[in-house]
N, C-alpha and C positions, 0 to 999 in steps of 0.2 A: 526802309529808309533810304536806300541808294536811289530807288526810283524818284522820290521826292526830291533829291538833289538834282537829278540829270533831266527831269522832264523839262520841256520847254515852256518858257513863260515869255510874257510880253509886257514891256514897259512903254506906256504911250506918253509923248510930249505933244504940245498943241500945234507945233509947226516946226518946218525944218531947221530953223536957226536956234529955238530952244533945244530940239534934239541934239544938234551938235554940242552945244554948251553942256547939256545934261550929262551926254556920254564923256566928253572931256573931263567933266568934274569928277565922275566916277573913276576914270583912268589915273588921274593924278592922286586921287587919294589913296588908290591901291599902290602906286608906285613908291609914293612917300612913305608909305607904312613899310613895304617890302624892302625898300633900301635901306631906311633907318634901322631895320632888324638885320641888315648885312646880308640879305637874300639877293642872289642873281635872278634877274627877269629877263626871260625871252619872250619876245611879242611878234606875231605876224601881221603884217599891215596890210590894207587893202587900198585900192584905188577908187575912182569914181567921184562923182560929185560930192556926195554925202561923206563918204570915207575921208575926202580930202578936207571938208569942211570940219570934220570932228578933228582932225589933226591942226587945222589952222588954230580952232578953239583952244587946243591943248598948247600950241605954241605960243598963243596970246596970253596964256593962263597965269594970273597972278603968283601962283604956287608953283610955277615950273621949275624954279630954283631951289626948291625944297628938295627935289629929287636927286639922289647920287646917280647920275647918268653912267657913272663908270660901270654900275652894276646892272644896267639896262643894255640889251641887246635886240636891235631891230631887224626883222627879215621882211620879205615880201611873200605874200601868198600867190601872187602871179605878176606877170610883166609883159608888156607889149615888146615883141622882139624886134626891135627898131633900133636904129643909131643912138648913141648916148645922148647927143645933143637934141633929140627928137623930144618936144615938149609933151607928146603923148605918153611918155614913160611914166608909169605911176611914182618913181622914185624921184622924177624931177619935180612932180607937183609936191611929193612929200617934203623934199628938201626945202623948197620955198616956203611951204606952210609950216613946216614943224622943226625939221632936223637943223635947220640954219638958225633956229631960234634958241636952241638947248646947247648945254656944254656937254656934249656926247662925245666920246673918243671916236676918230675916224675907222678905228678898226672894229668899233662896235655896231656899224652899219653896214649890214650884209645885203648889198644890192645884187640883183640877178645881171649875170652878162648881158652886155649890148651886142647889137648886130655888128658893129664896128670894131670889136676885140678880137676878130680873127676866128671865129668859131661858127659853125652853122647850128641850127637851133638844138639839133640833138647834142652836139658838143657842149652847148650852153647850159643845158639840161643837166649833163653830167657834171660839168664844173660845179654847177649850184649843189649838186647832190654831195659832190665832194666837201663843199664848204659847210654844207649841214653836219656831215660826218665828222668832220673836226670837233664838234660840239656834241657828239652822241652821247646819249644817256643811257648806260647800262647796255642792254642788247640791242638797242635801238639806234640807227644811224642817223639820228637827228636829234636836237636839243630838246629839253623838256619845256614846252610852250607852256607858259602861265596863262597866255591868252591869245586867242586868233581872232582878229577881226575879218568879217566877209561883209561884203555888199550882196545884194540880191538884184538880178536883171529881170525886167519884165517876164522872161522866158523862165525865171527860176533857176538861172545859172548862178554859180557861186566860183570866186576866183576865175580861173579860165576853164572849169568843169562845165560844159554846156548839155543841154538835154539830148538824149540819144546818141550820145557820141562814145567812142571807145574809153577815152581818157577817164571817164566817170566809173569805169569798172577797173584800173588799175590798181594793183594792191602789192606789186614786187618791185616798185620803185618810189623813191621819194619825190622825185621831180620828172615831169614829161613834157615835151614839147607838144604844141597843138598847131597842127597846120591845116590850112582851109578852114580857118575858125569861121563861125557863122555872123561873128561881130568883128569889125575890123580893129587892127591890122590882121592880115591873112595868118602870120605865124605869131604865137604867144609862147609863154611858158608857165607853168602851173605846178604848185604843190599837188599831191595826190590825196584823196580822201583819207588814207591811213595816218597821214602826217597831220592834216587839219584837225581830224577826231582825236588825235592823241592829246590835244591842248586841253589844260585843266578846264579853262573858260573858253567857249565860243560865244562871241558876240556878233550879231547880225544887225546892221544898222540900215534901216530901209524907210525911205522918203519918197512920197508922191503918190497920186492916184494911180499911176500907170503900174505900180508894184502891188496894188492891193489884190489882184487875181493870184498873182504868184505866192503872196505871203500866205493867203487863205488855203491854198493847196499844199504848202508846206506844212502849215500847222494843222492840217486834216490829215496828215499821214500819206499824201501821195508818195508814189514809188520815186525814190532818189534817181533812177535812171532818167525818168522822164521830167521831174521837179529836183534838181540837185540840192536846192535849198533844204527839200525835206530829210536830206540824208547827213545834213551837218549837226553834229552833237559833241558838246564838250564832256570830258570824263567827270566833271564836277557840275556844271553849269551850262545851259544852254539859253541865252537870251536874246530875244528879238527886241531891239530898241526902235521904235517907229513913230511916225507923226501922225496925226489925226487923218490925214489924206490916205495913207497907207493901211489905216487900221481898220477900213470900212468893213472887211471879211473876217475880221478876228472875234471868236467866240469870247463872251464876257468873262467865263470862267477861267481863261488863260490869262487875263489882264492882272499883273502884279505891280502895283504902283507903289508897294512899301519897299521894294528891291533899292 
């Protein structure tokens, strides 16, 4: 039975706009249900075009006011290590699209340190690790994530874990800096695989024909060292939400439109 819960499944939407709305709908339904039950929910957010589109759809959602946002904590799976006012930061896009549209306490929004906060990338990673540890669950030095959002790059990267890089192998830290990243900017911060894969649910949101090859490899069981998306796996559910363009190489037997 455990294998049935944790196997990777794919939900296909006809286009990117519908994909963003579909994922936002599912997110809000779960947050409403959990907050009404008095449960605290920790979520790791992602950046990128489609990730931000999902947040925008959630920020505009007519049911967003039904969530008790005091019971929700927002974190980031990765961040560009640039100044706080740099529009390339994932948290900047998330604030415009989502955070500024909900009644969430400021202390529940856990952004990664910026380059202008007097820390180098290593110090920033350590500072975010300390923030995670404040909400540690049991013997883990990070919160119990209900959901981790991930985008997937054309090269198969997730968060700031890139193919054939040492960061994908790290298991003894919760956060690590990424230097000389293959995708700009050169310095980035990322959660490590153990933290991402500890989430109860991992939702990978993938849009565009340029992601089809990476998605196909991830679903085919490629090595996570060369296709990091292949190594993303939630404790209970691992779902790829994709549009038709990205779904070109998805085996029919993995598609689960009933979820």
